C-alpha positions in Angstrom: 72.0 101.5 -106.2 75.7 101.5 -105.6 77.7 98.6 -106.5 78.8 96.8 -103.2 81.6 95.1 -104.8 83.3 98.2 -105.4 82.3 100.2 -102.6 84.2 99.7 -99.2 82.1 100.9 -96.2 83.9 101.8 -92.9 80.3 101.2 -90.9 77.4 98.7 -90.8 74.7 100.5 -89.1 73.0 103.8 -89.8 70.9 105.3 -87.4 68.4 107.5 -88.4 67.1 110.1 -85.9 64.0 111.0 -87.9 62.5 110.5 -91.3 63.1 114.2 -92.3 63.9 113.7 -96.2 67.4 115.5 -95.9 68.1 112.6 -93.1 67.0 109.7 -95.0 67.7 110.5 -98.7 71.1 109.0 -98.8 69.8 105.7 -97.4 68.6 104.6 -100.8 72.2 104.4 -102.1 73.3 101.7 -99.7 70.6 99.2 -100.7 73.0 96.8 -102.5 75.5 96.8 -99.5 75.4 95.1 -96.0 74.7 98.0 -94.1 71.7 98.1 -91.9 69.2 100.9 -91.4 67.5 101.9 -88.5 64.4 104.2 -87.6 61.7 104.5 -84.9 58.4 102.7 -85.9 56.7 106.0 -85.6 58.9 107.4 -88.3 58.5 104.5 -90.5 54.7 104.8 -90.2 55.0 108.5 -91.1 57.1 107.7 -94.3 54.3 105.0 -95.5 51.4 107.7 -94.7 53.7 110.2 -96.9 54.6 107.9 -99.6 53.0 109.8 -102.7 54.7 112.9 -101.3 58.0 111.6 -100.9 58.1 109.9 -104.0 57.5 113.1 -105.9 60.1 115.0 -103.7 62.8 112.6 -103.5 61.9 110.5 -106.9 62.8 107.3 -104.7 60.4 104.4 -103.9 59.7 104.2 -100.0 60.8 100.5 -100.1 64.5 102.1 -99.8 63.7 103.6 -96.6 62.1 100.5 -95.0 64.4 100.1 -91.9 66.2 96.6 -91.1 65.3 97.1 -87.7 63.1 99.7 -85.5 64.7 101.7 -82.8 63.2 101.4 -79.4 63.9 103.6 -76.5 66.8 101.9 -74.5 70.3 100.6 -74.9 71.6 99.7 -78.4 75.0 97.9 -79.0 76.6 99.2 -82.0 79.9 97.1 -82.1 82.0 98.4 -79.3 79.9 101.3 -78.6 76.9 101.1 -76.1 74.3 104.0 -77.0 71.3 105.2 -75.4 68.5 105.4 -77.4 65.7 108.0 -76.1 62.4 108.3 -77.9 61.9 112.3 -78.2 59.3 113.2 -80.3 58.9 117.0 -80.9 58.1 118.0 -84.7 58.7 114.3 -85.7 56.6 111.5 -84.2 59.2 108.9 -83.8 62.3 111.1 -83.4 65.2 109.7 -81.3 68.1 110.9 -79.6 71.3 108.6 -79.2 73.3 109.4 -76.3 76.9 108.1 -76.3 77.8 108.3 -72.4 
């Protein structure tokens, strides 16, 4: 959607903590970039299950929300930053918390 040849990004990974539309809607704008998108697998299942609702609310095909990799509980090395990923479902089944000790 955005022309990656003119867009210079200062990041290469988006860690989405849940699939709430206000958390993920902007991901579609990074489709033509090298930025990776990560989301817990339970949130991806939720997105697929809500496909028709999301399409009517956001006018975006869910293919833009498909994560490049699924978050799992444990450590995530994000460049020079080591994060601890914790699966913290509450109102979202695949919600995660990223802790930077």
